[in-house]
C-alpha positions in Angstrom: -3.9 23.6 -11.2 -1.1 23.1 -13.8 1.4 25.2 -11.8 0.4 23.3 -8.7 0.9 20.0 -10.4 4.3 21.3 -11.7 5.6 22.4 -8.0 4.4 18.9 -6.6 6.2 17.1 -9.1 9.3 19.3 -8.8 9.3 18.1 -5.2 9.1 14.4 -6.0 12.9 13.8 -6.9 14.0 15.8 -3.8 12.1 13.6 -1.6 13.1 10.5 -3.2 16.6 11.7 -2.4 16.1 11.9 1.0 14.5 8.2 1.0 17.3 7.1 -1.0 19.9 8.4 1.4 18.2 7.3 4.5 17.6 3.7 3.1 21.2 3.3 1.8 22.5 4.3 5.4 20.0 2.1 7.4 21.1 -1.0 5.3 24.5 -0.3 5.7 24.4 0.5 9.3 22.7 -2.9 10.4 24.8 -5.6 11.1 25.4 -8.5 8.7 27.7 -9.0 5.3 25.8 -9.8 2.4 28.8 -11.6 0.8 29.2 -14.1 3.7 25.8 -14.6 3.9 25.7 -15.4 0.1 29.0 -17.5 -0.1 28.9 -19.1 3.3 31.8 -18.6 6.0 33.8 -21.4 4.3 34.6 -19.5 1.3 38.2 -18.2 0.0 39.2 -14.7 0.9 39.8 -14.3 -3.0 35.8 -15.1 -3.9 34.8 -13.0 -1.3 36.9 -10.0 -2.2 35.9 -10.8 -6.0 32.0 -10.2 -5.3 32.5 -7.2 -2.9 34.5 -5.6 -6.0 31.6 -6.7 -8.5 29.0 -5.2 -6.3 31.4 -1.9 -5.5 30.9 -3.1 -1.8 34.9 -2.8 -1.4 34.4 1.3 -1.9 33.5 4.1 0.7 30.1 4.4 1.4 29.9 7.9 -0.6 31.2 6.1 -3.6 28.8 3.4 -3.0 26.1 5.9 -2.9 27.0 8.0 -5.9 27.6 5.0 -8.0 24.3 3.6 -7.1 22.5 6.6 -7.7 24.2 7.5 -10.9 22.7 4.0 -12.3 19.3 5.0 -10.9 19.1 8.2 -12.7 19.8 5.9 -15.8 17.2 3.6 -15.0 19.2 0.8 -13.8 18.4 -0.2 -9.5 21.3 -2.5 -9.9 21.5 -6.4 -9.5 20.4 -8.6 -6.7 23.7 -10.1 -5.0 21.3 -13.2 -3.9 19.9 -14.0 -7.3 22.0 -11.9 -9.7 19.2 -10.5 -11.5 18.5 -7.2 -12.5 16.2 -5.0 -9.9 14.1 -3.8 -12.4 13.3 -7.4 -13.7 12.2 -8.5 -10.3 10.1 -5.4 -9.8 8.5 -6.2 -13.4 7.4 -9.6 -11.8 6.4 -8.6 -8.6 5.1 -5.0 -8.6 1.9 -6.0 -10.6 0.8 -8.5 -8.1 1.2 -6.5 -5.4 -0.7 -3.6 -7.2 -3.6 -6.2 -7.7 -3.6 -7.3 -4.3 -3.4 -3.5 -2.7 -6.5 -2.7 -5.6 -8.4 -5.5 -4.2 -7.7 -4.7 -0.5 -8.6 -1.0 -1.3 -11.8 -1.8 -3.1 -13.4 -4.2 -0.2 -12.3 -1.2 2.2 -14.4 1.5 -0.3 -17.3 -0.9 -1.0 -17.7 -1.5 3.0 -16.4 1.8 4.5 -18.5 4.2 2.6 -22.0 2.6 3.2 -21.1 2.0 6.9 -19.8 5.5 7.5 -22.9 7.2 6.0 -25.3 5.0 7.8 -23.5 5.2 11.4 -23.8 9.1 10.9 -27.2 9.2 9.6 -28.1 6.7 12.6 -25.9 8.7 15.0 -26.0 6.9 18.6 -28.5 4.5 17.8 -27.8 0.5 17.7 -27.0 0.6 14.2 -24.1 3.4 15.2 -22.7 1.1 17.7 -22.5 -1.9 15.8 -20.7 -0.2 12.7 -18.3 1.4 15.6 -17.8 -2.0 17.3 -16.9 -3.1 13.8 -14.4 -0.6 13.4 -13.0 -1.2 17.0 -12.6 -5.0 16.0 -10.6 -3.9 12.7 -8.2 -1.8 14.6 -7.9 -4.3 17.2 -7.2 -7.7 15.3 -4.0 -7.8 13.5 -4.1 -8.6 9.6 -2.3 -12.0 10.0 -4.6 -13.0 13.1 -7.8 -12.2 10.5 -6.3 -14.1 7.9 -5.6 -17.1 9.7 -9.2 -17.1 11.0 -10.5 -16.7 7.6 -8.3 -19.3 6.3 -9.8 -21.7 8.7 -13.4 -20.7 8.3 -13.4 -20.4 4.6 -10.8 -22.4 3.2 -10.3 -25.3 5.6 -13.9 -25.6 7.1 -16.4 -24.4 4.2 -13.8 -25.3 1.4 -15.2 -22.1 -0.5 -12.0 -20.3 -1.2 -8.3 -21.3 -2.1 -5.6 -20.1 0.4 -3.2 -19.6 -2.3 -3.3 -18.7 -6.1 -2.3 -15.2 -6.8 0.2 -14.9 -9.3 0.1 -18.3 -10.9 -0.1 -19.3 -14.6 -3.8 -21.1 -13.6 -5.4 -17.5 -12.4 -4.0 -16.0 -15.1 -5.3 -18.5 -17.7 -8.7 -19.3 -16.2 -11.8 -17.5 -16.3 -13.2 -14.4 -14.1 -14.1 -16.3 -11.0 -10.7 -18.3 -11.3 -9.2 -14.9 -11.4 -10.7 -13.3 -8.7 -11.0 -16.1 -6.1 -7.8 -16.1 -4.7 -8.1 -12.5 -3.8 -10.8 -12.4 -1.5 -9.5 -13.7 1.4 -5.9 -11.8 1.5 -8.0 -8.5 0.2 -10.4 -8.6 3.4 -7.3 -9.3 5.8 -5.3 -6.8 4.0 -8.0 -4.3 3.6 -10.0 -4.6 7.3 -7.6 -2.2 9.1 -8.4 0.3 6.4 -11.9 -0.2 6.5 -12.3 0.8 10.0 -10.0 3.6 9.7 -12.0 5.1 6.4 -15.3 4.1 8.2 -14.6 6.2 11.3 -13.3 9.0 9.3 -16.4 9.4 7.0 -18.5 9.0 10.0 -17.1 11.9 11.9 -16.9 14.1 8.6 -20.3 13.4 7.7 -21.6 14.3 11.1 -19.8 17.3 10.9 -21.4 18.1 7.5 -24.7 17.2 8.3 -24.7 19.9 10.9 -23.7 22.9 8.6 -26.1 25.3 7.8 -26.5 24.5 4.1 -27.7 21.3 4.9 -30.8 22.9 6.8 -31.4 25.2 4.3 -31.2 22.2 1.5 -33.9 20.5 4.0 -36.1 23.7 3.8 -35.9 23.9 0.3 -37.7 20.6 0.1 -34.9 18.6 -1.7 -35.1 14.9 -1.7 -33.5 13.1 1.2 -31.2 11.1 -1.2 -30.1 14.3 -3.1 -29.4 15.8 0.1 -27.1 12.9 1.5 -25.5 12.2 -1.6 -24.8 15.5 -3.5 -24.5 18.0 -0.6 -23.3 15.9 2.4 -21.5 13.1 0.8 -19.7 15.0 -1.7 -18.4 17.2 0.9 -17.5 14.9 3.8 -15.4 12.5 1.1 -12.6 15.6 1.0 -10.9 14.2 4.0 -11.7 10.5 3.1 -10.1 10.8 -0.3 -7.1 12.0 1.5 -6.9 9.1 3.7 -7.8 6.6 1.1 -4.9 7.8 -1.1 -2.5 7.7 1.8 -3.8 4.1 3.1 -3.5 2.6 -0.8 0.3 3.9 -0.9 0.4 2.8 2.6 -0.6 -1.0 1.8 1.8 -1.3 -0.9 4.4 -1.5 1.6 2.7 -3.8 4.7 1.9 -6.8 2.7 4.9 -8.8 4.0 2.9 -11.0 6.3 0.1 -11.4 4.1 2.2 -12.2 1.2 4.2 -14.6 3.2 0.8 -16.5 4.7 -0.8 -16.9 1.3 2.2 -17.4 -0.8 2.1 -14.4 -3.0 5.0 -13.5 -5.3 4.8 -9.8 -4.7 7.0 -7.0 -3.3 6.6 -7.5 0.2 8.3 -11.0 0.2 11.1 -10.3 -1.9 11.9 -7.4 0.7 11.6 -9.4 3.8 13.9 -12.2 1.9 16.2 -9.4 0.8 16.4 -8.3 4.5 16.9 -11.6 5.6 19.7 -12.2 3.1 21.3 -8.5 3.1 20.6 -7.9 -0.1 21.4 -4.3 -0.7 20.1 -3.3 -4.1 16.9 -5.1 -3.8 15.8 -3.4 -0.7 17.1 0.0 -1.8 15.5 -0.3 -5.4 12.0 -1.7 -3.8 11.8 0.8 -1.0 12.6 3.5 -3.6 9.6 2.7 -5.8 7.3 2.1 -2.8 8.0 5.7 -1.7 7.6 7.0 -5.2 4.1 5.2 -5.1 3.3 6.7 -1.9 3.9 10.1 -3.3 2.2 9.6 -6.5 -1.0 8.6 -4.5 -0.8 12.1 -2.3 -0.6 13.9 -5.4 -3.7 12.4 -7.0 -5.6 13.0 -3.8 -4.9 16.7 -3.9 -5.9 16.6 -7.6 -9.6 15.0 -6.9 -10.1 17.6 -4.3 -10.5 20.4 -7.3 -13.2 17.4 -8.4 -15.1 17.2 -5.2 -15.3 20.5 -4.4 -15.1 23.3 -7.4 -14.2 26.0 -4.7 -10.9 24.3 -4.0 -8.2 26.0 -6.5 -4.2 26.0 -6.4 
């Protein structure tokens, strides 16, 4: 296990180098001059040249990449061209907010998908199964921003039960538990519904496959309780592909929060990346993309390690 973990950790820097190179090339290939966007078209040539020199934009592309990677190795992701703040400071402010939103959306997805997947598999081809499958189809079909607007209209405007904004504010942090949780409910449902549909369909198919295995018939013949058969023998084995997909989706949610953060005014990484793309803020785009990729890789490694806990037969 430790050797396997060591090999996976060695691969992480190699993957991040490839991601950093691709991100660097894509940001430089897209049209738009960050200096002109920042200073405006009426600025003097001397001021524009001074800013390009300050952010190393006057150098060749290989030199720019080498200088940036050299700073990254030292823990410095550069400074924002638009805000003139260190990218690490922006990450320290926005990463916890995005992680909380992604965790709440994944918690919603797990709490809904596990019982739905198990019930649909146990009641296969019944009206309950069709109802659960219909819910997953709706989850695939409705985009998260459309669902967010529907939820806002119903629960915030019509019923006035839940707030539209509030994540990351001082009032949320200083209030009680319900004050802290309330702003997350609608964004978590809007962001996690697609993941709920994906995980429910996966768990249903995995449970159906496990329930048809010979050892399940043996467990029934031995007279084990139905709850023991389902939870201990069936669900535990069906959770192996489920854990993989859940880890991938969690890493994926860190990077797809742009529309949700924009709708609910969440000061997270998605909104920061969107502003950086609009303003051609190269250091922010590169730094945030690198961190999001690192979380995606970390989630995959944790999923592999959970395999051995779920199934003792798995060894690396």
